[in-house]
N, CA and C of each residue as an Amber inpcrd file, in Angstrom:
protein
   564
-110.7810000   6.7620000 -70.0960000-112.1870000   6.8590000 -70.4180000
-112.9970000   6.5670000 -69.1560000-113.9180000   7.4510000 -68.8630000
-114.7780000   7.2570000 -67.6930000-115.8770000   6.2650000 -68.0230000
-116.2030000   5.4580000 -67.0580000-117.3120000   4.5230000 -67.2310000
-118.4200000   4.8920000 -66.2600000-119.6080000   4.5090000 -66.6390000
-120.7570000   4.7950000 -65.7880000-120.7720000   3.8300000 -64.6080000
-120.9740000   4.3500000 -63.4330000-121.0810000   3.5250000 -62.2340000
-122.4880000   3.6680000 -61.6740000-123.0720000   2.5630000 -61.3400000
-124.4110000   2.5790000 -60.7700000-124.3640000   3.2840000 -59.4230000
-125.2860000   4.2290000 -59.2260000-125.3050000   5.0180000 -58.0020000
-126.0310000   4.3080000 -56.8670000-126.8720000   3.3400000 -57.2060000
-127.7040000   2.6960000 -56.1940000-127.1180000   1.3800000 -55.7260000
-127.4690000   1.0340000 -54.5110000-127.1540000  -0.3070000 -54.0160000
-128.1970000  -1.2710000 -54.5830000-127.9310000  -2.5580000 -54.4610000
-128.9190000  -3.5490000 -54.9100000-130.2380000  -3.3820000 -54.1690000
-130.1640000  -3.1020000 -52.8780000-131.3840000  -2.9360000 -52.0890000
-132.1700000  -1.7090000 -52.5480000-131.4840000  -0.6180000 -52.8580000
-132.1840000   0.5620000 -53.3660000-132.8830000   0.2470000 -54.6870000
-132.2340000  -0.5300000 -55.5460000-132.8560000  -0.9380000 -56.8110000
-134.0940000  -1.7900000 -56.5600000-134.0070000  -2.7050000 -55.6010000
-135.1540000  -3.5620000 -55.2670000-136.3110000  -2.7380000 -54.7060000
-135.9960000  -1.7670000 -53.8590000-137.0320000  -0.9040000 -53.2830000
-137.6900000  -0.0870000 -54.3830000-136.8780000   0.5010000 -55.2620000
-137.4340000   1.3150000 -56.3430000-138.3430000   0.4690000 -57.2310000
-137.9170000  -0.7400000 -57.5430000-138.7250000  -1.6380000 -58.3770000
-140.0630000  -1.9460000 -57.7000000-140.0200000  -2.2570000 -56.4110000
-141.2530000  -2.5400000 -55.6730000-142.1870000  -1.3350000 -55.6990000
-141.6420000  -0.1400000 -55.4820000-142.4690000   1.0650000 -55.4910000
-143.0120000   1.3690000 -56.8860000-142.3000000   0.9670000 -57.9310000
-142.8140000   1.1090000 -59.2990000-143.9990000   0.1770000 -59.5160000
-143.8600000  -1.0560000 -59.0670000-144.9470000  -2.0310000 -59.2100000
-146.1640000  -1.5880000 -58.4100000-145.9300000  -1.0310000 -57.2340000
-147.0150000  -0.6100000 -56.3350000-147.3230000   0.8820000 -56.4710000
-146.9570000   1.5140000 -57.5880000-147.1730000   2.9530000 -57.7770000
-148.6290000   3.3120000 -57.5050000-148.8270000   4.4020000 -56.7690000
-150.1690000   4.8240000 -56.4040000-150.5880000   4.3000000 -55.0430000
-149.7600000   3.4600000 -54.4450000-150.0320000   2.8760000 -53.1320000
-148.9300000   3.2960000 -52.1670000-149.3250000   3.6820000 -50.9690000
-148.3450000   3.9800000 -49.9230000-148.0260000   2.6990000 -49.1720000
-146.7620000   2.4800000 -48.9500000-146.3130000   1.3190000 -48.1780000
-145.6070000   1.8240000 -46.9330000-145.5640000   1.0020000 -45.8980000
-144.7830000   1.3910000 -44.7320000-143.4620000   0.6220000 -44.7440000
-142.5860000   1.0090000 -43.8720000-141.2370000   0.4420000 -43.8150000
-141.2620000  -1.0760000 -43.6310000-142.0860000  -1.5440000 -42.7110000
-142.1490000  -2.9890000 -42.4430000-142.6950000  -3.7740000 -43.6290000
-143.6820000  -3.2180000 -44.3330000-144.2310000  -3.9590000 -45.4850000
-143.2030000  -4.0490000 -46.6120000-142.4130000  -3.0000000 -46.8020000
-141.3430000  -3.0560000 -47.8070000-140.3220000  -4.1130000 -47.3960000
-139.9290000  -4.0980000 -46.1310000-138.9600000  -5.0810000 -45.6250000
-139.5020000  -6.4990000 -45.7980000-140.7900000  -6.6930000 -45.5240000
-141.4150000  -8.0180000 -45.6540000-141.4310000  -8.4680000 -47.1180000
-141.8470000  -7.5660000 -48.0200000-141.8770000  -7.8910000 -49.4550000
-140.5060000  -8.3190000 -49.9650000-139.4770000  -7.6090000 -49.5180000
-138.1220000  -7.8390000 -50.0310000-137.3110000  -8.8170000 -49.1830000
-137.9010000  -9.2680000 -48.0820000-137.2230000 -10.1990000 -47.1660000
-135.8890000  -9.6130000 -46.6700000-135.9640000  -8.3540000 -46.2610000
-134.8020000  -7.6390000 -45.7160000-135.1690000  -7.0920000 -44.3430000
-134.1850000  -6.6530000 -43.6020000-134.4640000  -6.0830000 -42.2810000
-134.9890000  -4.6550000 -42.4390000-135.8800000  -4.2230000 -41.5360000
-136.3680000  -2.8410000 -41.5890000-135.2370000  -1.8130000 -41.4800000
-134.1970000  -2.1330000 -40.7260000-133.0600000  -1.2130000 -40.5870000
-132.3480000  -1.0320000 -41.9230000-132.1110000  -2.1270000 -42.6300000
-131.4480000  -2.0470000 -43.9410000-132.3030000  -1.2480000 -44.9180000
-133.6130000  -1.4890000 -44.9030000-134.5240000  -0.7580000 -45.7930000
-134.5110000   0.7250000 -45.4410000-134.5610000   1.0360000 -44.1560000
-134.5440000   2.4290000 -43.7060000-133.2900000   3.1500000 -44.1920000
-132.1440000   2.4920000 -44.0820000-130.8850000   3.0910000 -44.5510000
-130.8890000   3.2830000 -46.0640000-131.4420000   2.3290000 -46.8020000
-131.4690000   2.4150000 -48.2650000-132.4250000   3.5010000 -48.7530000
-133.4840000   3.7540000 -47.9960000-134.4660000   4.7700000 -48.3960000
-133.8640000   6.1700000 -48.4400000-132.8650000   6.4130000 -47.6120000
-132.2720000   7.7520000 -47.5170000-131.7520000   8.2500000 -48.8610000
-131.0680000   7.3820000 -49.5960000-130.5260000   7.7810000 -50.8940000
-131.6160000   8.0650000 -51.9170000-132.6690000   7.2430000 -51.9160000
-133.7810000   7.4520000 -52.8530000-134.5420000   8.7300000 -52.5160000
-134.6620000   9.0090000 -51.2220000-135.3430000  10.2370000 -50.7940000
-134.5060000  11.4590000 -51.1700000-133.1910000  11.3550000 -51.0020000
-132.2950000  12.4680000 -51.3320000-132.3980000  12.8320000 -52.8150000
-132.5760000  11.8140000 -53.6610000-132.7310000  12.0550000 -55.1020000
-134.1580000  12.4620000 -55.4740000-135.0290000  12.5480000 -54.4670000
-136.4340000  12.9290000 -54.6340000-137.2100000  11.9660000 -55.5290000
-136.8040000  10.6940000 -55.5160000-137.4990000   9.6750000 -56.2990000
-138.6620000   9.0710000 -55.5240000-138.6280000   9.2360000 -54.2100000
-139.7090000   8.7160000 -53.3730000-140.1850000   9.8030000 -52.4180000
-141.4100000   9.6570000 -51.9570000-141.9550000  10.5210000 -50.9100000
-142.0210000   9.7060000 -49.6300000-141.4860000  10.2590000 -48.5570000
-141.5440000   9.6110000 -47.2490000-142.2120000  10.5910000 -46.2950000
-143.3520000  10.1690000 -45.7510000-144.0860000  11.0220000 -44.8110000
-144.2530000  10.2780000 -43.4980000-144.1100000  11.0100000 -42.4220000
-144.3470000  10.4290000 -41.0960000-145.8280000  10.6030000 -40.7800000
-146.4740000   9.5080000 -40.4150000-147.8930000   9.5510000 -40.0820000
-148.0310000  10.0760000 -38.6580000-148.8440000  11.1380000 -38.5120000
-149.0180000  11.7620000 -37.2000000-149.5770000  10.7640000 -36.1900000
-149.1880000  10.9400000 -34.9440000-149.6430000  10.1380000 -33.8020000
-149.2000000   8.6760000 -33.8590000-148.5350000   8.2650000 -34.9070000
-148.0460000   6.8940000 -35.0170000-146.5660000   6.9370000 -35.3620000
-145.8770000   5.8950000 -35.0350000-144.4640000   5.8200000 -35.3820000
-144.3250000   5.0490000 -36.6970000-145.0320000   5.5220000 -37.7380000
-145.0220000   4.8580000 -39.0410000-144.6090000   5.8260000 -40.1340000
-143.9610000   5.2930000 -41.1450000-143.6260000   6.0750000 -42.3280000
-144.5150000   5.6240000 -43.4740000-144.9750000   6.5780000 -44.2530000
-145.7320000   6.2910000 -45.4690000-144.7820000   6.5510000 -46.6360000
-144.5140000   5.5060000 -47.4320000-143.4950000   5.5930000 -48.4850000
-144.1430000   5.2840000 -49.8230000-143.8960000   6.1370000 -50.8090000
-144.4250000   5.8840000 -52.1480000-143.5280000   6.5190000 -53.2020000
-143.6910000   6.0540000 -54.4330000-142.9590000   6.6160000 -55.5590000
-143.3770000   8.0690000 -55.7450000-142.4240000   8.9500000 -55.9950000
-142.7250000  10.3630000 -56.2370000-143.1220000  10.5360000 -57.7010000
-144.4240000  10.4370000 -57.9720000-144.8960000  10.5070000 -59.3540000
-144.9260000  11.9360000 -59.8920000-144.5270000  12.9090000 -59.0680000
-144.4140000  14.2950000 -59.5310000-143.0050000  14.6130000 -60.0250000
-142.0830000  13.6800000 -59.8540000-140.6970000  13.8700000 -60.2670000
-140.4990000  13.2260000 -61.6430000-140.1090000  14.0150000 -62.6350000
-139.9670000  13.4980000 -64.0070000-138.8920000  12.4110000 -64.1000000
-137.8360000  12.5240000 -63.3180000-136.7910000  11.4890000 -63.3280000
-137.3440000  10.1710000 -62.7930000-138.1500000  10.2380000 -61.7440000
-138.7610000   9.0210000 -61.1900000-139.6540000   8.3550000 -62.2340000
-140.4050000   9.1430000 -62.9910000-141.2910000   8.5930000 -64.0310000
-140.4610000   7.9860000 -65.1620000-139.3810000   8.6550000 -65.5610000
-138.5100000   8.1060000 -66.6120000-137.8940000   6.7810000 -66.1680000
-137.4310000   6.7140000 -64.9340000-136.8490000   5.4740000 -64.4140000
-137.9170000   4.3950000 -64.2450000-139.1390000   4.7970000 -63.9100000
-140.2450000   3.8370000 -63.7980000-140.5580000   3.2500000 -65.1680000
-140.4920000   4.0780000 -66.1910000-140.7320000   3.6000000 -67.5620000
-139.7140000   2.5110000 -67.9260000-138.4580000   2.7510000 -67.5870000
-137.3980000   1.7660000 -67.8300000-137.6740000   0.4940000 -67.0260000
-138.0570000   0.6630000 -65.7800000-138.3500000  -0.4890000 -64.9080000
-139.5340000  -1.2900000 -65.4570000-140.5760000  -0.5900000 -65.9350000
-141.7330000  -1.2810000 -66.5250000-141.3050000  -2.1340000 -67.7150000
-140.4770000  -1.5710000 -68.5790000-140.0200000  -2.3070000 -69.7630000
-139.1660000  -3.5100000 -69.3540000-138.3300000  -3.3210000 -68.3640000
-137.5010000  -4.4190000 -67.8550000-138.3880000  -5.5440000 -67.3130000
-139.4270000  -5.1830000 -66.5840000-140.3620000  -6.1690000 -66.0250000
-141.0730000  -6.9220000 -67.1490000-141.4670000  -6.2080000 -68.2040000
-142.1320000  -6.8490000 -69.3560000-141.2010000  -7.8870000 -69.9810000
-139.9550000  -7.5160000 -70.2270000-139.0000000  -8.4590000 -70.8280000
-138.7320000  -9.6510000 -69.9070000-138.5490000  -9.3980000 -68.6290000
-138.2620000 -10.4840000 -67.6870000-139.4330000 -11.4480000 -67.5240000
-140.6510000 -10.9800000 -67.7410000-141.8340000 -11.8340000 -67.5710000
-141.9750000 -12.8740000 -68.6790000-141.2920000 -12.6800000 -69.7940000
-141.3620000 -13.5780000 -70.9590000-142.6690000 -13.4500000 -71.7380000
-143.4660000 -12.4000000 -71.4780000-144.7170000 -12.2300000 -72.2130000
-144.4470000 -11.9680000 -73.6950000-143.3440000 -11.3050000 -74.0100000
-143.0320000 -11.0170000 -75.4140000-142.7940000 -12.3160000 -76.1700000
-142.0830000 -13.2450000 -75.5740000-141.8570000 -14.5500000 -76.2120000
-143.1880000 -15.2600000 -76.4570000-144.0690000 -15.2360000 -75.4660000
-145.3870000 -15.8690000 -75.6080000-146.1680000 -15.2350000 -76.7530000
-146.1410000 -13.9100000 -76.8400000-146.8740000 -13.2190000 -77.9040000
-146.2480000 -13.4860000 -79.2700000-144.9200000 -13.4820000 -79.3530000
-144.2470000 -13.7990000 -80.6260000-144.5960000 -15.2080000 -81.0920000
-144.6110000 -16.1600000 -80.1580000-144.9280000 -17.5490000 -80.5020000
-146.3690000 -17.6970000 -80.9770000-147.2870000 -16.9410000 -80.3800000
-148.7030000 -17.0320000 -80.7410000-149.0740000 -16.1810000 -81.9520000
-148.3090000 -15.1230000 -82.2060000-148.6070000 -14.2100000 -83.3120000
-147.3420000 -13.9350000 -84.1330000-146.7900000 -14.9610000 -84.7820000
-145.5390000 -14.7770000 -85.5310000-145.7170000 -13.7830000 -86.6820000
-144.7150000 -12.9470000 -86.8690000-144.7350000 -11.9800000 -87.9640000
-145.5260000 -10.7200000 -87.6760000-146.1730000 -10.6500000 -86.5360000
-146.9670000  -9.4680000 -86.1820000-146.0870000  -8.4060000 -85.5300000
-146.5670000  -7.1710000 -85.5980000-145.9180000  -6.0910000 -84.8730000
-146.5880000  -6.0070000 -83.5100000-145.7930000  -5.9880000 -82.4600000
-146.3110000  -5.9710000 -81.0920000-145.8130000  -4.6900000 -80.4290000
-146.7680000  -3.8550000 -79.9890000-146.4200000  -2.5500000 -79.4270000
-147.0650000  -2.3770000 -78.0540000-146.2470000  -2.0260000 -77.0740000
-146.7200000  -1.6730000 -75.7370000-147.1010000  -0.1980000 -75.7830000
-148.3450000   0.1300000 -75.3930000-148.7490000   1.5380000 -75.4250000
-149.5910000   1.8710000 -74.1960000-149.9700000   3.1300000 -74.0730000
-150.7870000   3.5550000 -72.9400000-149.9460000   3.9510000 -71.7390000
-150.6080000   4.0560000 -70.5990000-149.9580000   4.5750000 -69.3890000
-148.7740000   3.7250000 -68.9340000-148.8440000   2.4100000 -69.1170000
-147.7440000   1.5420000 -68.6760000-146.4710000   1.8310000 -69.4730000
-146.6070000   2.0850000 -70.7700000-145.4280000   2.3630000 -71.6040000
-144.8030000   3.7160000 -71.2730000-145.5960000   4.6150000 -70.6850000
-145.1040000   5.9490000 -70.3380000-144.6150000   6.0400000 -68.8940000
-144.8150000   4.9720000 -68.1240000-144.4280000   4.9940000 -66.7160000
-145.4310000   5.7250000 -65.8470000-146.6440000   5.9370000 -66.3560000
-147.6670000   6.6930000 -65.6320000-148.7360000   5.7980000 -65.0160000
-148.5350000   4.4930000 -65.0420000-149.5210000   3.5470000 -64.5210000
-149.5360000   3.5450000 -62.9980000-150.6770000   3.1310000 -62.4470000
-150.7920000   3.0040000 -60.9980000-151.3570000   1.6360000 -60.6520000
-151.1160000   1.2290000 -59.4320000-151.6130000  -0.0460000 -58.9300000
-152.1110000   0.1980000 -57.5170000-153.2640000   0.8260000 -57.4210000
-153.8180000   1.1540000 -56.1140000-154.5380000  -0.0490000 -55.5360000
-154.4460000  -0.2180000 -54.2420000-155.1130000  -1.3540000 -53.6070000
-156.5430000  -1.0320000 -53.2000000-157.0700000   0.1170000 -53.6350000
-158.4240000   0.5180000 -53.2390000-159.4740000  -0.3370000 -53.9380000
-159.5970000  -0.1770000 -55.2470000-160.5490000  -0.9880000 -56.0170000
-159.9630000  -1.2540000 -57.3880000-160.6180000  -2.1320000 -58.1180000
-160.1510000  -2.5080000 -59.4570000-160.1020000  -1.3070000 -60.3990000
-160.9950000  -0.3200000 -60.2010000-161.0310000   0.8230000 -61.1080000
-159.7930000   1.7100000 -60.9890000-159.0350000   1.5500000 -59.9150000
-157.8250000   2.3480000 -59.7370000-156.5760000   1.6640000 -60.2780000
-156.7450000   0.4930000 -60.8680000-155.6070000  -0.2250000 -61.4400000
-155.4300000   0.1670000 -62.9050000-154.2140000   0.4560000 -63.2860000
-153.9130000   0.6250000 -64.7060000-153.7240000  -0.7630000 -65.2970000
-154.0590000  -0.8910000 -66.5640000-153.7900000  -2.1700000 -67.2160000
-152.5950000  -2.0010000 -68.1450000-152.1880000  -3.0940000 -68.7520000
-151.0730000  -3.0740000 -69.6970000-151.6710000  -3.2740000 -71.0790000
-151.6160000  -2.2210000 -71.8990000-152.1890000  -2.2710000 -73.2440000
-151.1230000  -2.6760000 -74.2460000-151.4350000  -3.7170000 -75.0220000
-150.5180000  -4.1900000 -76.0530000-151.2870000  -4.3090000 -77.3600000
-150.7750000  -3.6580000 -78.4060000-151.3750000  -3.7480000 -79.7390000
-150.6800000  -4.8590000 -80.5150000-151.4900000  -5.7150000 -81.1400000
-150.9840000  -6.7770000 -82.0160000-151.4720000  -6.4070000 -83.4140000
-150.5530000  -6.0450000 -84.2820000-150.9240000  -5.5460000 -85.6060000
-150.4640000  -6.5200000 -86.6730000-151.4030000  -6.8500000 -87.5760000
-151.0740000  -7.7350000 -88.6880000-151.5110000  -9.1670000 -88.4730000
-152.5000000  -9.3770000 -87.6180000-152.9910000 -10.7320000 -87.3750000
-154.4570000 -10.6890000 -86.9680000-155.0950000 -11.8300000 -87.0650000
-156.4840000 -11.9370000 -86.6160000-156.5040000 -12.1450000 -85.1090000
-157.6250000 -11.7510000 -84.5010000-157.7780000 -11.9210000 -83.0550000
-157.7880000 -13.3990000 -82.6870000-157.1150000 -13.6850000 -81.5920000
-157.0170000 -15.0590000 -81.1080000-156.9810000 -14.9990000 -79.5850000
-157.7950000 -15.8010000 -78.9530000-157.8160000 -15.8180000 -77.4880000
-156.6540000 -16.6460000 -76.9570000-155.8570000 -16.0170000 -76.1060000
-154.8110000 -16.7650000 -75.4080000-154.9370000 -16.4580000 -73.9200000
-154.5520000 -17.3960000 -73.1090000-154.6700000 -17.2540000 -71.6640000
-153.4700000 -16.4690000 -71.1250000-153.7520000 -15.2850000 -70.5860000
-152.6900000 -14.4270000 -70.0530000-152.7750000 -14.2730000 -68.5390000
-153.5850000 -15.0960000 -67.8720000-153.7580000 -14.9430000 -66.4200000
-152.4400000 -15.0900000 -65.6620000-151.5450000 -15.9230000 -66.1670000
-150.2180000 -16.0770000 -65.5520000-149.4890000 -14.7300000 -65.5380000
-149.6050000 -13.9880000 -66.6460000-148.9300000 -12.6920000 -66.7500000
-149.6640000 -11.6160000 -65.9500000-151.0060000 -11.6890000 -65.9050000
-151.7720000 -10.7450000 -65.0840000-151.2910000 -10.8060000 -63.6370000
-151.1050000 -12.0150000 -63.1530000-150.6760000 -12.2130000 -61.7640000
-149.2160000 -11.7900000 -61.5790000-148.3660000 -12.2030000 -62.4960000
-146.9370000 -11.9050000 -62.4190000-146.6640000 -10.3970000 -62.4900000
-147.3700000  -9.7030000 -63.3880000-147.1540000  -8.2750000 -63.6050000
-148.0150000  -7.4010000 -62.6880000-148.9150000  -8.0340000 -61.9340000
-149.8420000  -7.3380000 -61.0410000-150.6750000  -6.2920000 -61.7770000
-150.9570000  -6.5550000 -63.0170000-151.7940000  -5.7100000 -63.8690000
-152.5120000  -6.6320000 -64.8510000-153.6630000  -6.1940000 -65.3260000
-154.3660000  -6.9550000 -66.3520000-153.7530000  -6.6060000 -67.7040000
-153.4020000  -7.6320000 -68.4750000-152.8370000  -7.4300000 -69.8080000
-153.9940000  -7.4360000 -70.8060000-154.1040000  -6.3580000 -71.5840000
-155.1740000  -6.2260000 -72.5710000-154.5500000  -6.2290000 -73.9610000
-154.9310000  -7.2200000 -74.7660000-154.4480000  -7.2960000 -76.1450000
-155.4620000  -6.6350000 -77.0640000-154.9740000  -5.7620000 -77.9410000
-155.8080000  -5.0780000 -78.9250000-155.3340000  -5.5110000 -80.3020000
-156.2300000  -6.1150000 -81.0890000-155.8590000  -6.6720000 -82.3890000
-156.2830000  -5.7420000 -83.5220000-155.3880000  -5.5780000 -84.5000000
-155.6670000  -4.7560000 -85.6780000-155.0750000  -5.4560000 -86.8940000
-155.8720000  -5.6090000 -87.9730000-155.3570000  -6.2810000 -89.1730000
-154.1960000  -5.5130000 -89.8190000-154.2640000  -4.1560000 -89.7700000
-153.1840000  -3.3330000 -90.3300000-153.2470000  -1.9430000 -89.7070000
-152.1740000  -1.1710000 -89.8940000-152.1520000   0.1990000 -89.3800000
-153.2020000   1.0620000 -90.0610000-153.4980000   0.7670000 -91.3270000
-154.4550000   1.5730000 -92.0930000-155.8480000   1.5540000 -91.4840000
-156.1750000   0.5050000 -90.7660000-157.5250000   0.3510000 -90.2260000
-157.6640000   0.8680000 -88.7940000-156.6630000   1.5800000 -88.3120000
-156.7020000   2.1170000 -86.9500000-157.0430000   3.6010000 -87.0250000
-157.9710000   4.0500000 -86.1730000-158.3550000   5.4630000 -86.1130000
-157.1160000   6.3160000 -85.8270000-157.0640000   7.5170000 -86.4230000
-155.8840000   8.3780000 -86.3510000-155.3950000   8.6280000 -84.9180000
-156.2990000   8.9990000 -84.0010000-155.8810000   9.3110000 -82.6250000
-155.3570000   8.0740000 -81.9050000-156.0030000   6.9490000 -82.1260000
-155.5340000   5.7000000 -81.5250000-154.1910000   5.2980000 -82.1310000
-154.0610000   5.4940000 -83.4450000-152.7960000   5.1680000 -84.1220000
-151.6520000   6.0050000 -83.5360000-151.9090000   7.3020000 -83.3090000
-150.8910000   8.1670000 -82.7020000-150.4920000   7.6490000 -81.3210000
-151.4790000   7.2440000 -80.5360000-151.2200000   6.7150000 -79.1970000
-150.3800000   5.4380000 -79.2730000-150.7380000   4.5510000 -80.1930000
-149.9920000   3.2940000 -80.3530000-148.5630000   3.5710000 -80.8210000
-148.4180000   4.4740000 -81.8010000-147.0850000   4.7710000 -82.3380000
-146.1930000   5.5050000 -81.3340000-146.7890000   6.1160000 -80.3220000
-146.0070000   6.7330000 -79.2490000-145.6080000   5.7120000 -78.1900000
-145.9890000   4.4630000 -78.3970000-145.6430000   3.3840000 -77.4780000
-144.2600000   2.8270000 -77.7710000-144.0250000   1.6240000 -77.2890000
-142.7170000   0.9740000 -77.4130000-142.8800000  -0.2970000 -78.2330000
-142.1450000  -0.3970000 -79.3360000-142.2140000  -1.5860000 -80.1840000
-141.4720000  -2.7200000 -79.4870000-142.2020000  -3.7950000 -79.2180000
-141.6210000  -4.9580000 -78.5440000-141.1560000  -6.0080000 -79.5420000
-141.8130000  -6.0400000 -80.7050000-141.4620000  -7.0120000 -81.7390000
-141.9940000  -6.5090000 -83.0730000-141.2630000  -6.7810000 -84.1410000
-141.6980000  -6.3510000 -85.4660000-141.2310000  -4.9480000 -85.7810000
-141.8990000  -4.3380000 -86.7620000-141.5100000  -2.9940000 -87.1830000
-142.7320000  -2.2350000 -87.6690000-142.5480000  -0.9320000 -87.8480000
-143.6180000  -0.0600000 -88.3120000-143.1930000   0.5420000 -89.6370000
-144.0180000   0.3430000 -90.6650000-143.7880000   0.9660000 -91.9670000
-144.8050000   2.0740000 -92.1410000-144.3310000   3.3120000 -92.2840000
-145.2420000   4.4500000 -92.4430000-145.3720000   4.8630000 -93.8840000
């Protein structure tokens, strides 16, 4: 029986994760190396495999000896893998545990651009940042401090409260139901 073998090195996985978090922003080789605490040579070697799979765009900046590196958001495989990476980051952050503890018995759904892997985190202005939309269904609104998660996830977490599915507008309900259930269930 054949088993699946990971095609990437650990460094390639770390680079891909960083580019997912910084999607919409171009980074150079040295900044990636600095973020990951690796040598620029090691990062340069690891980039080759990601570029070959067309998961990243690498452009040489004219008149300078710099590379501009970013996630290839035009590649459907890169977006699918980014979606997986986003979900992994959500679970690792422990935000789901915090939400379950604060809203027991509620259905918690990640929806919007972050759930689809289409979010961006541009360093230009706040308006270019995607947020993380989470629907809390079956509970009353309650203010909880999520600044720890905003900083950790490098995105603003927005909680949307709904007493029940019946009280959600049809188009919004479709958008929420196309999201990812993090806790609870959906009865249609």
